[in-house]
N, C-alpha and C positions, 0 to 999 in steps of 0.2 A: 554531706560527705563527699570528699573528692574522689574522682575516678582514679583507678590505679594507672600508673605510668606503663605504657606499652612499649615494647622493645622491637625495633626494626633493624635488621641487617640488610644493607643495600649493596648488592654486587655491581660495581661500576668499573669495568676493566679498561679504564683510561687514566691519564695523569691529571688529577684535579687541580694542579697548579699551572698546567700549560694548555690544556684543551680549551678551545673556543667555546665548548659547550659545558664547561665546568660549572657554570652557574646553575644548570639544571640539577646537579647533585648538591652542591654546597649551599646555595641560597635556599633551595627547597628544604633541605635537611635542617638548616638553621631555623626556618620558620616552623617546621614540625616540632623541633625541640622546644620551641617557645609555646607550643600549644598542647603540651602534655605527652609527647612521645620522647623516646630515647633512641636516637639514630646513630648507627655506626656505619660509615662507608668503608667498603672493601675495595680499594683502588690500587693502581700501580704505584709502587713505592720501593722503599729500601728495607722492608721487613720490620719496620718499627711503627709505633703508634705516635700520632701527633694531633694537634688541634688546628684546624683551618677554618677561619670565619666562625668560630664557636662550635665547630662540628668535629666530633671524634672521628679520625680517619686512621684506619689500619692500612699501611702501605705494604701490599703484597709484592715481593720481589719476583722477577722473572727474567729470563734471557731474551735478548732482542733478536730472536731467530724466528722466521716465519713459521707458523703452525706451532712450533715448540713453545713460543711465548704464551699462547692461549692454554696449551696443555699444562704447563707448569703453573701459570697464574691460577687456574681454576682448581688444580689439585691442592694447592696451598690454601686457597680461599675455602674450599670444601672442608679441609681439616679444621680451619678456624671456626667455621659454622658448626661443625659436628660437636665440637667441645662446648658449644653454647646453646645447644638445642633446648635444654630445660628452661632457659631464661629468655627465649626469643618467641615473639608472637608472629612475626611476618619475616620471611626472606623475600625481598624484592629483587628481581633480576631482569635482564634483557635477553633477546634471542641468542646472542653469542654464548650465553652461559647455560642454555637449556640442557645440553647433554649431561652436564655435571649435576644440574638440579634434578634431572630424571633419576640419576643414581641415588641422590639424597632421598627422593620420593620413594623409591623402592625400599631403601633401608628403613625409612620411617614406617612404611606399611608393614614390614616384617616385625618391627618393634611395636606396632599398633599405637603409634603416636598420632594424636589429633593436631598438635601444633609442633612447630610453627607452620603457618599457612604459606604455601609456595605460590607466589604471584608474579606473573610475567607482564612487563610493561613494554608496549610497542610504540616507539616514537619516530621511527623512520622505516622506509623500505629501500630496497636496493636501487641505487640511482644509475648505475652503469648501463648504457644501452646494449642490448643483446648483439647488435650488429658489429660491435667492436671486436668481439671474439677473443679477448684476453683470457687466458686460462684461470688466472686468479679471480677475475670477475665472474667467470662461469661457476667456479667452486662456491664463491660467496652467494651468488644468486640461487643456486640449487640448494645450498644449505639453508638459507633463510626460508625458502619456499617449503622445504620439508618440515622445518620447525613450526611454521605457522599452521600447517595442516595437522601435525601430530600432537602438539603440546596440549590441546584441549582434552585429551584422553586422561591426563594425569595431573595437570596443574589444578590448584584450588581456585584461582581467580585470574582474571586478565584486566589490564589497564590499557588505555590508549591515549594518544596525544590529542586526537579530535574524534568527534562522532564519525566523520568521513573515514578516518583511519580504521576505526572499529568495523565499519561496514566493508571496507576494502579488503581486510585480511580475514573477514568472515568469523569474527568472534561471536560465539553463541550468546544469546541474551542471558542465559542462566549463568554463564561464566564471566560476563562483563561486570566488574565491580564498579567501574566508573571511568570518567574521562577527565584528564587534567592537561591544559595547554602549556606551552612555553610562557615565559614571563620575563620580567626585567627588574633589576635593582635600580629603582628610580633615583635614589640618593647618589649612587655611584655615577650614573650617566648624566645627571643634571650638571655636574661639573663641566662637562663638555659644552653645554649651552652657555654657561657664564663666561667661558674662555674664548668663545667664537667671535670673530670679526666678520661681519657681512660684507659682501662685495659692493664697492661704489658703482655708480652708473657706468656701464661699459667695461667694467673690470671682469676678469675671468671668473666663471662659476666653477667651483670645485665639486665634482661628483666623486662619491666613494662607494666601493663595494668591499666588504670585509667577509671573508669566508673561504670556501673551497673553490679552487681554480680548476674545475673539471669541465670537460666538453659539454656536458648536458646543462650547464648553468647559463649558456647563451651569452657568454662574455665577449666572444669574438665579434658577434654581430653588433653588440653595443659599441665596442671599440671602433669598428668600421664606421658606424653611424656618427660617432663623435667627430671623426676626421672629416666626414662629409658635411656635418653641420658647421664646422669651423671654416670649411671651404666656401660656405654660403655667407660667411660674415660673422657668425657667432664666435664667442670666446669661451669655450668649455674645456675643462681639463678633467680627465677621468683616471682615478687611482684605484688599482685593485690590490688588496692586501691579503695575502694568504699563500697557500701552496696547493698543488694538485696536478692531475695528469695532463693538463693543457698549459701549465705554467711556461714551459720552454717555448711553445708556439706563440703564446701571448707576449712573451718577452721579445721574441724576434719581430713581431709586428710592432710593438711599442717602439722599438729602435728606429723605425721608419717614420715616426709621427712628429718629429721635432719637439718631443716632450709633452704633447697634449694627452698622450696615453702613457701611464706608468704602471709597472708591476713591482710591488714592494714585498719584502719578506713578511711571513706570518709573524704575529705578535702574540704574547700571552694575553689571556682575557683581561687581566688587570690594566693592560696598556691600550685596550680598545677605546675607552673614552678619550684619551689623548689623540688618537687617530681621528676620531669623529669631530673633535673640536676644530680641526683644520679644514673641515669640509662644509659644504653648503647644502648638499642634497645627498640622501642615502638611496642607493639604487638596488632594485631586485628585478632583474630582467628575465626571470625564469619562463620557459615555454608552458603552454597550456596542456600539460600532460598529467595523468592521474597521480603519478608519484609525487608531484608537487602540490596538486590539489588537496591531498589528504594531510598535508603537513601543517605545522604551526611555527612559522619561521622566527626563531629567536632574534635574528638580526633586525627584523622589522620593528620589534618592540624596543630594541636598543637604539635604533635610529630615532624612533619617536621620542623616547625619553631624553635623548640628548638634544632635542629641539631641532631636528632636521626635517625639512619637508621630504616627502617620499616620491621617488620616480619608480613606478612598478607596473608590471604587466597586470592586466585585468583578469586575474585567475582566482579561483575559489579561496585559496589560502590567504590571499590579500584582501579580497572583497569581504570575506567573513569577518575580518578585523576592522577594516577601514570603513566599510559601508559607503555612506554618502559624505564622509568627512572631506572637508575643504582644505586639507593639507597635503593632497596627493596630486600628482600629474600622472595620468594613466597612459600606459603604452597599450594600444588596442590590439597588438599582436606581438609576436616575438621575432618577426621577420625584420630585416634591416630597414625597409621603408617605413614600417610602423614605428620603429624606434627613432628614426630620423624625424618623423612628424612630431613625436613627443619632445624631442630635443629642441625643436623650433619653439615649442610652447615654453620650455624651460628658459630659453633666452628672452622671450617676450615678458616672462613673469619675474625677471631678475629683481625688480623693485618690491615684489610681494613676498620674497622668500622668508624674511624675518618673521612676518606675521603668520605665515603658514607653519613655520617651525614652532612658534609659540602654541598654536592650536594642536600640533602633533604632540607636544609635551603634555598638554592637558589631557588629551585622549589616552596617553600611555598609562595614566593612573588606574585605568580599569584592567590593566594587564601586568600587574606586578607579580613577583614570586610569592608574595603574601597571599594574593588571590588564588594563585595556582596551588599553593600548599594547602589552602583551606579546602579546595576541591579534592586534593589527594587525601587529606585527613578524613574527610567525610566518606570517601570511597573505601578506604582501608577499614574504618570503624564499622561502617554498614556491612561490608563484606565479611568481617570477622563475626559480627553478630549473626548474620544469615548462615555462615558456615557452622557456627555452634549449634544452631537449630537443626541443620541438616545432619550433623554428626551425633546429635544427642540420642 
């Protein structure tokens, strides 16, 4: 006898067609749908339903006004959820949605409802350094800290991106339903591998970073190190693709480098394979700080699946994935001298890059969205079963 299909409403307050992290929602939801779940994403949109990558998405409209956009989005999302309580098993949400889900939890308690289960997923922590002192950063930091401390009192379950994250935000053992990491659509990104031309001997090596161009990402140190490596005789170009609070400063620096450092506009997720096809190494220069240690960097898996060797700092979120893999050149620190030492190795290994990229692509098969969705499915189903026992 087949198990009944379970219904998941996933509140994801971003644009699934433009966000660089859209695969987290769309690819995982598609895999869940194929394994016996029925997933609807509640994402930013035009107030209409549509299908993206085989996933039902309800586009919640909102004004693009700071603070107001979250208020309006969640009020409308909550209305959508409330009308479907009787047919829903799990409402999955992230910390930004917690206040509205608390209102739902209180309403369900008054109505003595056992389902749907309310489950919060933690996939990132606030990245902005407290020393910067921007008021928006302060509001965001204090908000997320409050949510992480208070949500365990009323939520049915918690999920996290890594075991380190679960420990970092102090998720109680009895509340932790499971851990599911980031992943990659291997088929999508292998197109970059087949389209790539590797550098001839002595030709420039193209480094690429795709993601947020923020101060804490250590991109300026790497940019400076690239210039110094070229002054020593290497031929290395570094392209940064994205947007963020350090973009203007990086653009000003790039303008002084005779083209060896470039800052390019952000692209939709569907265009990332094309960007990676023109590169020879994917870079992750993050410093050894706890907020990076606890993560599962999606771009690492996308670099690997596209057949790129990796240039990365030797920090936990990278070593937990790569281990002793021989497709990486390690940066032993995040300071400029450590980055420069790694770039010297990059130039020496120019003839080995193709082989390293092939090994990276093979290793990426252990980190697909299919594998991540399998972990999420197990967590949700085990959590629901345990919840039924507790509430019986």
